[in-house]
Residue, then its C-alpha position, 0 to 999 in steps of 0.5 A: m451511466p457508471a461513474v468513472p474512477r478519477f484515479r487508479r489504486l496503485v498501493q498494494v497490500g501484502t502479507y508476509y512473515d519476518g525472520r522470526g515467523r511473525e506475520k507482517h503487512a506491507a503497503v507498497c506503491t507501484a507507481p514509477r519513480c514513487g518509491f513508497s513502502a512501509d511495514y506494519d504489524s496489523r493489516t488494518a495499519a497497512e490498509l489505512a496507509a494504502r488508502t491515504h498515500r498520495c503520490r508526489v511524483r507526476 
């Protein structure tokens, strides 16, 4: 029987370009009323933030 995940990954990582044409990465939590979002210069940093984020809203 496959293991059932204990929680859902609610943090999304996306890539965009800022006003100066530089590539940026954002980690954003999609949980209601959480409000976590952060911008990073590297995708690795954004993915680390996504993996370690813990919502305080229950």
